[in-house]
VOBA-1610 file (N, C-alpha, C; in pm, whole numbers, padded with zeros to 5 digits, always signed):
BEGIN
Met+01381+08200-00287Met+01541+08228-00267Met+01541+08294-00119Lys+01627+08265-00057Lys+01670+08315+00074Lys+01800+08407+00029Tyr+01819+08502+00135Tyr+01934+08598+00115Tyr+02003+08614+00242Arg+02140+08638+00226Arg+02227+08665+00357Arg+02299+08788+00321Lys+02376+08843+00443Lys+02482+08929+00429Lys+02611+08847+00414Leu+02686+08924+00376Leu+02843+08874+00343Leu+02922+08936+00457Gly+02949+08825+00526Gly+03047+08866+00664Gly+02972+09011+00700Asn+03039+09108+00762Asn+03023+09226+00806Asn+02973+09336+00717Thr+02969+09300+00584Thr+02932+09404+00490Thr+02801+09395+00476Asp+02756+09521+00380Asp+02615+09550+00339Asp+02589+09486+00213Ile+02677+09392+00159Ile+02622+09304+00058Ile+02533+09193+00086Thr+02423+09171+00001Thr+02333+09075+00034Thr+02335+08990-00114Val+02348+08888-00046Val+02363+08750-00161Val+02259+08646-00143Ser+02227+08576-00242Ser+02142+08458-00250Ser+02200+08356-00196Ala+02109+08250-00135Ala+02176+08137-00060Ala+02274+08035-00150Phe+02265+08074-00272Phe+02353+07983-00358Phe+02434+08105-00459Cys+02557+08045-00492Cys+02619+08129-00598Cys+02677+08036-00690Ile+02663+08110-00822Ile+02698+08033-00940Ile+02851+08024-00949Gly+02874+07905-00982Gly+03030+07862-00994Gly+03093+07890-01124Gly+03175+07995-01154Gly+03219+07997-01280Gly+03301+07929-01343Met+03381+07828-01262Met+03465+07738-01307Met+03416+07666-01432Ser+03267+07656-01422Ser+03209+07580-01542Ser+03176+07627-01679Phe+03243+07762-01678Phe+03229+07828-01807Phe+03366+07869-01876Gly+03370+07873-02015Gly+03496+07904-02076Gly+03518+07811-02175Glu+03625+07872-02257Glu+03677+07809-02375Glu+03760+07682-02357Arg+03723+07553-02402Arg+03795+07438-02381Arg+03942+07438-02432Gln+04046+07454-02347Gln+04193+07464-02407Gln+04256+07344-02345Pro+04372+07303-02398Pro+04454+07190-02361Pro+04480+07207-02209Asp+04500+07318-02154Asp+04545+07349-02010Asp+04423+07386-01927Ser+04331+07363-01990Ser+04194+07408-01875Ser+04091+07287-01879Pro+03969+07302-01796Pro+03889+07186-01782Pro+03810+07164-01923Gln+03783+07024-01948Gln+03748+06990-02083Gln+03595+06969-02073Trp+03538+07019-01960Trp+03400+07005-01968Trp+03320+07141-01942Thr+03391+07223-01972Thr+03323+07371-01962Thr+03229+07405-02061Leu+03132+07497-02013Leu+03018+07539-02136Leu+03071+07656-02225Asn+02999+07653-02342Asn+03037+07743-02436Asn+02970+07894-02402Glu+02974+07989-02475Glu+02928+08096-02451Glu+02765+08111-02435Asn+02718+08053-02528Asn+02555+08054-02527Asn+02506+07983-02414Asp+02550+07862-02396Asp+02529+07766-02269Asp+02550+07829-02128Thr+02666+07903-02129Thr+02679+07991-02028Thr+02574+08108-01978Gln+02533+08156-02110Gln+02433+08265-02082Gln+02298+08210-02035Glu+02270+08107-02104Glu+02148+08029-02049Glu+02149+07986-01896Ile+02266+07933-01860Ile+02266+07904-01721Ile+02248+07998-01633Ile+02309+08129-01658Ile+02326+08237-01576Ile+02172+08304-01579Ala+02117+08289-01695Ala+01964+08355-01717Ala+01901+08294-01610His+01896+08147-01627His+01808+08049-01541His+01802+08083-01402Ala+01949+08077-01340Ala+01988+08122-01210Ala+01928+08227-01182Tyr+01971+08335-01255Tyr+01904+08470-01209Tyr+01753+08463-01192Asp+01641+08395-01282Asp+01534+08389-01283Asp+01495+08322-01148Leu+01564+08218-01095Leu+01537+08157-00970Leu+01560+08245-00841Gly+01639+08361-00874Gly+01674+08452-00752Gly+01798+08468-00705Ile+01893+08383-00787Ile+02032+08369-00753Ile+02104+08489-00813Asn+02161+08582-00715Asn+02213+08695-00765Asn+02369+08710-00747Phe+02436+08593-00693Phe+02560+08588-00673Phe+02636+08502-00773Ile+02760+08552-00836Ile+02840+08476-00926Ile+02977+08478-00897Asp+03069+08375-00912Asp+03212+08376-00851Asp+03268+08313-00964Thr+03394+08379-00996Thr+03478+08306-01097Thr+03626+08350-01073Ala+03728+08336-01127Ala+03858+08378-01105Ala+03944+08418-01245Asn+04044+08479-01219Asn+04115+08521-01337Asn+04182+08412-01439Gln+04200+08303-01371Gln+04262+08197-01446Gln+04160+08076-01501Tyr+04045+08111-01472Tyr+03931+07988-01516Tyr+03925+07992-01636Ala+03981+07881-01736Ala+03967+07887-01881Ala+04052+07978-01935Asn+04163+08035-01860Asn+04260+08134-01940Asn+04187+08259-01950Gly+04105+08289-01867Gly+04035+08426-01860Gly+03895+08425-01916Thr+03870+08316-01989Thr+03722+08321-02081Thr+03611+08306-01998Ser+03626+08252-01876Ser+03513+08242-01778Ser+03480+08370-01728Glu+03569+08466-01705Glu+03550+08605-01696Glu+03483+08670-01805Ser+03536+08657-01912Ser+03470+08712-02044Ser+03334+08658-02085Phe+03311+08507-02072Phe+03171+08459-02090Phe+03074+08526-02003Ile+03104+08524-01856Ile+03029+08591-01762Ile+02992+08757-01802Gly+03082+08809-01840Gly+03074+08959-01872Gly+02980+08973-01992Lys+02995+08901-02088Lys+02903+08910-02181Lys+02765+08877-02192Ser+02747+08758-02090Ser+02624+08719-02051Ser+02553+08824-01976Leu+02596+08873-01891Leu+02535+08977-01794Leu+02483+09104-01884Lys+02582+09146-01989Lys+02556+09258-02065Lys+02435+09219-02144Asn+02431+09098-02226Asn+02324+09064-02309Asn+02209+09037-02253Leu+02203+09009-02120Leu+02069+08966-02030Leu+02037+09108-01983Gln+02104+09225-01982Gln+02076+09338-01942Gln+02032+09332-01814Ile+02122+09254-01729Ile+02080+09256-01570Ile+02143+09370-01499Pro+02089+09459-01438Pro+02149+09589-01384Pro+02261+09546-01273Arg+02349+09638-01294Arg+02459+09603-01216Arg+02461+09598-01068Asp+02369+09668-01003Asp+02349+09662-00886Asp+02247+09549-00824Arg+02214+09455-00920Arg+02125+09356-00884Arg+02201+09237-00894Ile+02328+09225-00931Ile+02414+09117-00927Ile+02525+09124-00864Val+02583+09032-00785Val+02719+09045-00712Val+02823+08952-00770Ile+02933+09039-00805Ile+03019+08965-00885Ile+03140+08956-00817Ala+03188+08824-00798Ala+03308+08783-00720Ala+03421+08727-00828Ser+03536+08753-00805Ser+03655+08702-00888Ser+03774+08682-00785Lys+03879+08601-00834Lys+03995+08564-00741Lys+04117+08613-00821Val+04226+08622-00738Val+04371+08629-00795Val+04473+08543-00721Tyr+04560+08485-00801Tyr+04678+08429-00724Tyr+04764+08328-00845Phe+04665+08262-00916Phe+04721+08181-00996Phe+04767+08247-01130Asn+04853+08343-01131Asn+04926+08436-01228Asn+05055+08450-01198Glu+05126+08514-01279Glu+05261+08575-01271Glu+05257+08678-01150Gly+05334+08637-01048Gly+05376+08728-00960Gly+05283+08706-00849His+05193+08612-00834His+05096+08562-00745His+05027+08684-00682Leu+05059+08706-00532Leu+05002+08819-00485Leu+05089+08935-00455Ser+05176+08973-00525Ser+05245+09081-00535Ser+05178+09210-00565Lys+05213+09315-00510Lys+05156+09459-00542Lys+05129+09468-00703Glu+05234+09442-00780Glu+05236+09453-00936Glu+05139+09372-00993Ala+05136+09236-00935Ala+05051+09119-00983Ala+04887+09165-00966Ile+04858+09210-00847Ile+04729+09237-00803Ile+04682+09339-00898Glu+04752+09448-00883Glu+04702+09577-00961Glu+04674+09558-01123Arg+04773+09454-01156Arg+04750+09404-01307Arg+04636+09313-01335Glu+04611+09221-01237Glu+04523+09115-01258Glu+04379+09186-01243Ile+04362+09293-01122Ile+04238+09342-01105Ile+04172+09415-01243Asp+04277+09492-01296Asp+04237+09563-01425Asp+04196+09452-01540Gly+04245+09342-01525Gly+04235+09267-01662Gly+04080+09189-01609Ser+04060+09150-01505Ser+03930+09088-01442Ser+03832+09199-01471Leu+03855+09314-01435Leu+03729+09411-01464Leu+03689+09436-01619Glu+03815+09442-01688Glu+03771+09442-01847Glu+03715+09320-01903Arg+03764+09215-01852Arg+03676+09085-01911Arg+03536+09081-01855Leu+03516+09123-01742Leu+03399+09106-01679Leu+03296+09220-01721Gln+03362+09318-01786Gln+03284+09459-01840Gln+03215+09499-01714Thr+03290+09557-01618Thr+03227+09609-01493Thr+03337+09723-01440Asp+03301+09816-01384Asp+03386+09901-01307Asp+03432+09879-01172Tyr+03406+09769-01105Tyr+03404+09729-00995Tyr+03362+09583-00983Leu+03435+09522-00872Leu+03391+09394-00838Leu+03320+09404-00695Asp+03239+09325-00654Asp+03161+09344-00512Asp+03244+09269-00429Leu+03326+09140-00471Leu+03402+09081-00380Leu+03544+09020-00447Tyr+03646+09067-00401Tyr+03775+09006-00469Tyr+03858+08932-00376Gln+03899+08805-00418Gln+03953+08709-00299Gln+04083+08666-00357Ile+04159+08651-00273Ile+04293+08586-00286Ile+04272+08425-00296His+04328+08387-00417His+04281+08217-00436His+04350+08140-00353Arg+04475+08161-00307Arg+04563+08081-00230Arg+04651+08165-00136Phe+04725+08107-00048Phe+04826+08193+00027Phe+04953+08208-00046Asp+05016+08305-00060Asp+05147+08333-00113Asp+05250+08338-00028Tyr+05345+08246-00062Tyr+05464+08227+00042Tyr+05576+08310-00013Thr+05565+08380-00116Thr+05654+08427-00203Thr+05643+08611-00165Thr+05539+08645-00115Thr+05507+08782-00103Thr+05478+08798+00039Pro+05544+08902+00100Pro+05501+08959+00262Pro+05347+08974+00254Ile+05288+08933+00354Ile+05157+08960+00366Ile+05116+09104+00372Glu+05191+09188+00425Glu+05141+09321+00436Glu+05162+09387+00302Glu+05253+09338+00222Glu+05224+09392+00069Glu+05121+09362+00011Thr+05066+09237+00024Thr+04941+09175-00033Thr+04821+09273+00014Leu+04821+09260+00170Leu+04690+09313+00216Leu+04679+09490+00209Glu+04810+09541+00206Glu+04785+09684+00150Glu+04740+09709+00029Thr+04793+09627-00060Thr+04741+09660-00197Thr+04583+09631-00205Leu+04558+09517-00157Leu+04403+09491-00148Leu+04316+09596-00094Asp+04382+09650+00018Asp+04323+09765+00091Asp+04280+09885-00007Ser+04391+09904-00086Ser+04391+10027-00181Ser+04305+10009-00275Leu+04264+09879-00349Leu+04180+09849-00411Leu+04022+09915-00368Val+04016+09871-00248Val+03869+09910-00183Val+03859+10074-00179Lys+03975+10133-00143Lys+03982+10285-00123Lys+03968+10332-00268Lys+04010+10274-00374Lys+03983+10340-00521Lys+03846+10316-00581Gly+03774+10219-00513Gly+03642+10187-00566Gly+03635+10066-00659Lys+03758+09999-00688Lys+03744+09890-00768Lys+03702+09767-00701Val+03699+09756-00585Val+03636+09642-00501Val+03567+09706-00396Arg+03472+09609-00351Arg+03367+09659-00231Arg+03406+09572-00119Ala+03443+09464-00118Ala+03491+09364-00034Ala+03586+09268-00043Leu+03656+09228+00037Leu+03756+09121+00015Leu+03741+08966+00080Gly+03803+08888+00030Gly+03768+08747+00090Gly+03919+08654+00084Ala+03890+08542+00119Ala+04021+08446+00105Ala+03973+08307+00038Ser+04061+08231+00004Ser+04011+08105-00039Ser+04116+08001+00054Ser+04134+07891+00014Ser+04173+07773+00076Ser+04327+07807+00122Met+04347+07775+00245Met+04472+07789+00324Met+04465+07743+00475Phe+04573+07748+00535Phe+04588+07681+00676Phe+04520+07796+00771Gly+04447+07735+00875Gly+04394+07834+00979Gly+04518+07944+01019Tyr+04617+07898+01040Tyr+04730+07993+01104Tyr+04733+08114+01003Gln+04758+08092+00884Gln+04775+08188+00776Gln+04652+08284+00753Leu+04538+08249+00783Leu+04427+08318+00769Leu+04438+08427+00901His+04454+08362+01002His+04468+08421+01124His+04576+08539+01134Asn+04683+08522+01087Asn+04808+08600+01062Asn+04763+08719+00981Met+04693+08684+00887Met+04651+08787+00782Met+04551+08892+00858Leu+04453+08833+00908Leu+04338+08889+00980Leu+04399+08996+01097Ile+04510+08942+01175Ile+04577+09019+01271Ile+04651+09137+01208Ala+04718+09119+01080Ala+04778+09225+01014Ala+04708+09328+00963Met+04567+09280+00928Met+04467+09367+00890Met+04417+09469+00998Glu+04390+09409+01113Glu+04363+09484+01237Glu+04473+09583+01260Asn+04607+09534+01278Asn+04691+09620+01325Asn+04714+09741+01236His+04705+09730+01089His+04709+09837+01009His+04595+09910+00979Asn+04461+09857+01023Asn+04338+09922+00986Asn+04326+09917+00843Trp+04331+09808+00778Trp+04309+09776+00650Trp+04192+09694+00640Thr+04110+09712+00506Thr+04009+09644+00495Thr+04003+09485+00518Pro+03950+09425+00618Pro+03951+09293+00650Pro+03873+09194+00547Phe+03898+09092+00551Phe+03847+08976+00470Phe+03678+08947+00538Ser+03612+08935+00438Ser+03464+08921+00478Ser+03442+08753+00445Thr+03488+08697+00350Thr+03458+08570+00326Thr+03573+08475+00331Met+03523+08336+00331Met+03622+08229+00312Met+03563+08134+00211Gln+03641+08110+00090Gln+03589+08019-00014Gln+03696+07898+00003Asn+03642+07794+00087Asn+03714+07698+00124Asn+03652+07557+00040His+03727+07442+00058His+03690+07322+00019His+03620+07256+00133Tyr+03474+07234+00122Tyr+03390+07188+00244Tyr+03264+07114+00204Asn+03265+07009+00235Asn+03137+06907+00194Asn+03152+06791+00288Leu+03049+06698+00290Leu+03023+06567+00357Leu+03148+06481+00321Leu+03219+06494+00241Leu+03329+06412+00206Leu+03459+06463+00248Tyr+03455+06589+00266Tyr+03599+06666+00322Tyr+03561+06786+00427Arg+03585+06756+00539Arg+03559+06831+00651Arg+03686+06877+00741Glu+03796+06871+00687Glu+03929+06883+00750Glu+03926+07038+00812Asp+03870+07119+00710Asp+03874+07275+00795Asp+03793+07296+00899Glu+03722+07183+00953Glu+03648+07202+01087Glu+03761+07218+01219Arg+03862+07173+01167Arg+03951+07161+01265Arg+04023+07299+01318Glu+04056+07380+01216Glu+04111+07505+01245Glu+04066+07630+01158Leu+04065+07608+01027Leu+04022+07724+00954Leu+03887+07772+00981Ile+03773+07666+00994Ile+03647+07729+00997Ile+03632+07804+01152Pro+03699+07750+01264Pro+03698+07816+01380Pro+03723+07970+01379Val+03847+07989+01284Val+03905+08107+01269Val+03808+08206+01195Cys+03738+08141+01120Cys+03623+08227+01022Cys+03511+08289+01118Arg+03476+08176+01198Arg+03384+08217+01304Arg+03432+08313+01388Gln+03552+08318+01456Gln+03586+08408+01530Gln+03573+08554+01468Tyr+03604+08558+01352Tyr+03625+08689+01293Tyr+03488+08733+01192Gly+03408+08669+01196Gly+03282+08669+01143Gly+03282+08657+00975Leu+03370+08577+00929Leu+03375+08557+00793Leu+03262+08459+00716Ser+03205+08511+00625Ser+03093+08419+00577Ser+03173+08288+00503Leu+03105+08173+00501Leu+03160+08048+00425Leu+03110+08052+00316Ile+03158+08038+00191Ile+03106+08025+00070Ile+03179+07927-00011Pro+03189+07793+00049Pro+03265+07689-00013Pro+03254+07632-00145Tyr+03338+07576-00225Tyr+03345+07532-00340Tyr+03340+07380-00325Ser+03299+07314-00425Ser+03288+07169-00422Ser+03199+07114-00321Pro+03056+07197-00309Pro+02979+07129-00200Pro+02914+06995-00224Leu+02922+06957-00352Leu+02876+06816-00391Leu+03002+06726-00396Ala+03094+06750-00379Ala+03225+06684-00400Ala+03242+06626-00545Gly+03211+06743-00636Gly+03244+06707-00794Gly+03131+06586-00828Gly+03032+06612-00745Gly+02901+06517-00818Gly+02900+06405-00714His+02989+06355-00647His+02987+06230-00572His+02880+06236-00456Leu+02843+06339-00417Leu+02731+06347-00313Leu+02586+06353-00392Ala+02581+06361-00516Ala+02467+06379-00585Ala+02403+06248-00661Arg+02469+06128-00641Arg+02450+06007-00694Arg+02502+05889-00591Lys+02422+05762-00620Lys+02481+05661-00550Lys+02603+05587-00582Gln+02615+05611-00715Gln+02738+05552-00772Gln+02876+05652-00787Trp+02987+05603-00784Trp+03098+05684-00770Trp+03105+05766-00910Asn+03087+05702-01019Asn+03134+05784-01144Asn+03019+05767-01232Thr+02985+05848-01323Thr+02900+05818-01423Thr+02948+05833-01579Ser+02878+05816-01660Ser+02913+05846-01817Ser+02914+06011-01832Ser+02892+06093-01759Ser+02884+06221-01793Ser+03001+06284-01834Glu+03016+06405-01925Glu+03135+06438-01957Glu+03226+06484-01846Arg+03193+06571-01752Arg+03252+06599-01654Arg+03293+06501-01543Ser+03229+06375-01520Ser+03269+06274-01469Ser+03392+06194-01514Glu+03392+06202-01665Glu+03499+06128-01715Glu+03629+06189-01731Lys+03601+06349-01733Lys+03712+06429-01781Lys+03760+06532-01663Asp+03707+06542-01562Asp+03737+06639-01459Asp+03843+06547-01395Ala+03965+06604-01409Ala+04094+06543-01339Ala+04098+06610-01201Ile+04077+06744-01190Ile+04053+06784-01066Ile+03985+06705-00958Val+03853+06674-00971Val+03778+06589-00890Val+03848+06446-00858Lys+03899+06387-00960Lys+03960+06255-00943Lys+04069+06267-00847Arg+04155+06363-00854Arg+04275+06394-00767Arg+04226+06420-00608Arg+04113+06513-00619Arg+04053+06515-00483Arg+04007+06424-00404Tyr+03939+06304-00468Tyr+03847+06214-00403Tyr+03858+06075-00441Asp+03923+06026-00548Asp+03933+05897-00580Asp+04006+05805-00486Ala+04115+05882-00402Ala+04212+05812-00318Ala+04128+05761-00189Ser+04024+05827-00163Ser+03952+05785-00050Ser+03819+05744-00074Lys+03791+05681-00196Lys+03673+05614-00258Lys+03588+05529-00151Glu+03664+05429-00126Glu+03612+05321-00015Glu+03540+05374+00078Ala+03621+05465+00171Ala+03560+05541+00288Ala+03455+05610+00257Asp+03469+05688+00157Asp+03363+05797+00120Asp+03223+05736+00074Leu+03224+05631+00010Leu+03127+05564-00052Leu+03012+05527+00075Lys+03074+05518+00201Lys+02969+05488+00309Lys+02907+05625+00354Val+02968+05726+00334Val+02907+05872+00364Val+02791+05880+00257Val+02849+05863+00118Val+02741+05854-00008Val+02610+05777+00040Glu+02622+05678+00110Glu+02522+05584+00127Glu+02443+05642+00231Lys+02490+05723+00333Lys+02418+05791+00427Lys+02319+05890+00357Val+02390+05964+00272Val+02325+06073+00202Val+02217+06010+00126Ala+02221+05915+00064Ala+02112+05836-00012Ala+02007+05796+00082Leu+02018+05758+00181Leu+01915+05725+00272Leu+01858+05823+00319Thr+01919+05924+00359Thr+01847+06058+00421Thr+01751+06132+00299Ala+01816+06114+00190Ala+01752+06164+00086Ala+01619+06092+00047Glu+01601+05950+00065Glu+01466+05893+00055Glu+01385+05922+00166Lys+01445+05950+00287Lys+01348+05981+00393Lys+01269+06120+00374Tyr+01343+06200+00302Tyr+01296+06339+00261Tyr+01230+06348+00129Ser+01240+06259+00056Ser+01164+06245-00090Ser+01245+06372-00173Val+01355+06383-00165Val+01448+06474-00220Val+01569+06421-00299Ser+01648+06496-00388Ser+01766+06437-00444Ser+01886+06445-00322Met+01964+06364-00356Met+02084+06335-00282Met+02168+06521-00252Ser+02161+06567-00357Ser+02237+06705-00361Ser+02158+06790-00279Ala+02023+06781-00263Ala+01954+06872-00156Ala+01995+06828-00005Ile+01995+06722+00007Ile+02050+06674+00151Ile+02193+06730+00165Ala+02281+06719+00078Ala+02439+06757+00095Ala+02461+06910+00100Leu+02325+06963+00039Leu+02355+07113+00061Leu+02279+07162+00183Ala+02161+07088+00219Ala+02104+07140+00351Ala+02205+07087+00491Trp+02297+06993+00465Trp+02391+06965+00553Trp+02472+07105+00584Leu+02513+07156+00461Leu+02613+07271+00466Leu+02552+07369+00545Phe+02429+07412+00502Phe+02319+07504+00574Phe+02351+07493+00720Ser+02299+07365+00757Ser+02302+07334+00900Ser+02439+07351+00977Lys+02528+07366+00903Lys+02679+07394+00926Lys+02695+07532+00931Gly+02624+07627+00889Gly+02621+07789+00887Gly+02689+07816+00781Val+02691+07751+00675Val+02750+07803+00527Val+02653+07907+00495Thr+02708+08024+00435Thr+02619+08118+00380Thr+02567+08113+00240Ala+02659+08066+00148Ala+02621+08049+00018Ala+02733+07955-00068Pro+02697+07810-00058Pro+02782+07735-00150Pro+02802+07765-00294Leu+02910+07729-00356Leu+02912+07762-00487Leu+02844+07627-00576Ile+02767+07667-00677Ile+02700+07556-00767Ile+02778+07569-00904Gly+02847+07487-00925Gly+02925+07478-01055Gly+02811+07400-01150Ala+02708+07452-01187Ala+02604+07384-01275Ala+02633+07379-01418Thr+02609+07276-01481Thr+02659+07267-01623Thr+02508+07247-01675Lys+02396+07228-01591Lys+02264+07220-01654Lys+02173+07297-01572Lys+02075+07333-01611Lys+01958+07444-01533Lys+01919+07355-01420Ser+01884+07218-01448Ser+01829+07130-01339Ser+01891+07124-01227His+02043+07163-01229His+02133+07147-01119His+02089+07246-01015Phe+02052+07354-01063Phe+01998+07476-00967Phe+01851+07431-00940Asp+01776+07375-01019Asp+01635+07351-00964Asp+01652+07248-00834Ala+01732+07155-00849Ala+01756+07060-00728Ala+01803+07126-00615Ala+01888+07227-00630Ala+01954+07269-00509Ala+01846+07340-00421Leu+01751+07393-00480Leu+01634+07486-00428Leu+01575+07409-00315Asp+01566+07277-00323Asp+01491+07201-00231Asp+01581+07203-00103Ala+01690+07231-00093Ala+01765+07247+00027Ala+01735+07327+00111Leu+01665+07433+00048Leu+01632+07575+00163Leu+01522+07524+00251Glu+01450+07426+00193Glu+01319+07377+00275Glu+01327+07259+00372Ile+01469+07196+00377Ile+01482+07095+00457Ile+01557+07144+00604Asn+01492+07057+00686Asn+01538+07100+00826Asn+01591+06974+00884Leu+01702+06949+00869Leu+01800+06825+00902Leu+01781+06805+01062Thr+01737+06700+01119Thr+01729+06692+01266Thr+01871+06652+01314Lys+01881+06648+01460Lys+01989+06614+01516Lys+02031+06458+01471Glu+01942+06381+01462Glu+01977+06245+01430Glu+02018+06241+01276Asp+01946+06336+01197Asp+02015+06326+01050Asp+02141+06364+01046Met+02169+06458+01122Met+02312+06513+01119Met+02418+06409+01171Glu+02374+06352+01280Glu+02455+06246+01326Glu+02468+06123+01227Cys+02367+06084+01160Cys+02375+05976+01044Cys+02468+06017+00953Leu+02453+06125+00889Leu+02528+06177+00778Leu+02678+06192+00801Glu+02713+06239+00945Glu+02848+06259+00971Glu+02927+06135+01020Ser+02856+06018+01066Ser+02869+05905+01139Ser+02992+05839+01075Cys+03011+05838+00937Cys+03119+05752+00864Cys+03244+05824+00816Tyr+03218+05939+00851Tyr+03365+06045+00795Tyr+03482+05980+00882Val+03582+05980+00766Val+03727+05976+00829Val+03809+06073+00795Pro+03930+06108+00862Pro+04003+06201+00827Pro+04083+06189+00683His+04100+06298+00619His+04131+06292+00479His+04274+06348+00478Met+04345+06337+00357Met+04472+06412+00334Met+04410+06555+00299Leu+04490+06664+00326Leu+04439+06817+00317Leu+04462+06827+00154Lys+04342+06868+00104Lys+04312+06912-00053Lys+04266+07048-00050Gly+04351+07133-00092Gly+04302+07290-00093Gly+04403+07374-00071Pro+04458+07384+00069Pro+04577+07472+00094Pro+04709+07430+00035Ile+04791+07503+00004Ile+04918+07476-00067Ile+05010+07477+00037Pro+05092+07361+00052Pro+05172+07325+00155Pro+05296+07429+00159Glu+05349+07446+00274Glu+05450+07533+00276Glu+05579+07480+00205Pro+05658+07551+00114Pro+05776+07504+00061Pro+05883+07436+00140Lys+05941+07337+00121Lys+06039+07291+00212Lys+06176+07375+00181Pro+06249+07364+00309Pro+06365+07433+00305Pro+06473+07396+00243Leu+06559+07442+00160Leu+06655+07402+00066Leu+06749+07328+00175
//
């Protein structure tokens, strides 16, 4: 396993992050492909044995049961707290990113995760209803109280991230160290503005959906797997551009044959070549992590990169929340 620093912090993380959206109780308003408590523990144990020390979740994943399953798993596995980097997120809750909401939600996350602090606390989206100063000052207070070690952000527009970083500088508040954005070979829109802002301020990229919901891991668009059939989020993100994206998938398959590795390894190796720190792996099988490890040994050539990127076409934005239309 390879390890990197998160942004300008002293937090060391593995090159892969366990994606907590795969865990939790199946409920009518949550994903219908998540793993139960026992399977969650097995996945975390296997990933940890491989050297993966970074795990990400959110307060609303499976209505909070993702955090609960992770907390119980870490306790049962007796993994020392200082050997695991735990990240969670806040936004999709009552009050979004208001002071009251953040202070309420951090305590709920800590309780469910059975820990006194989070290594990384991220705002899940940009909040149009709360002044950014209120949000950022509250986040800074969590760091000062010792409830959080570092701060991060997730999908938003480049100007929004830039405005928040400027406000953090002006008030001497704890800055963001990471950006968890939507980024893969089938979706590269953040290369236009958001990622350059991250580079300017030294934020580590820890993207979600690095395999485009599995589309970059196989030649065919869909499979009979439970997630392929039931993941409505993936369908909304990718089905509209299926015909164009299949050309990219074909390039991934050809490159995988060249290196005698899985397609997922090539898709992840491409992300590392683009400077990503730790992509989130939303694994539902142990083998998903085993296949990912090959990416660390692949050095894609300039010709490989040109091949993989040659068929990309612009996409509709998927991730940032659009600004509300004026009344």
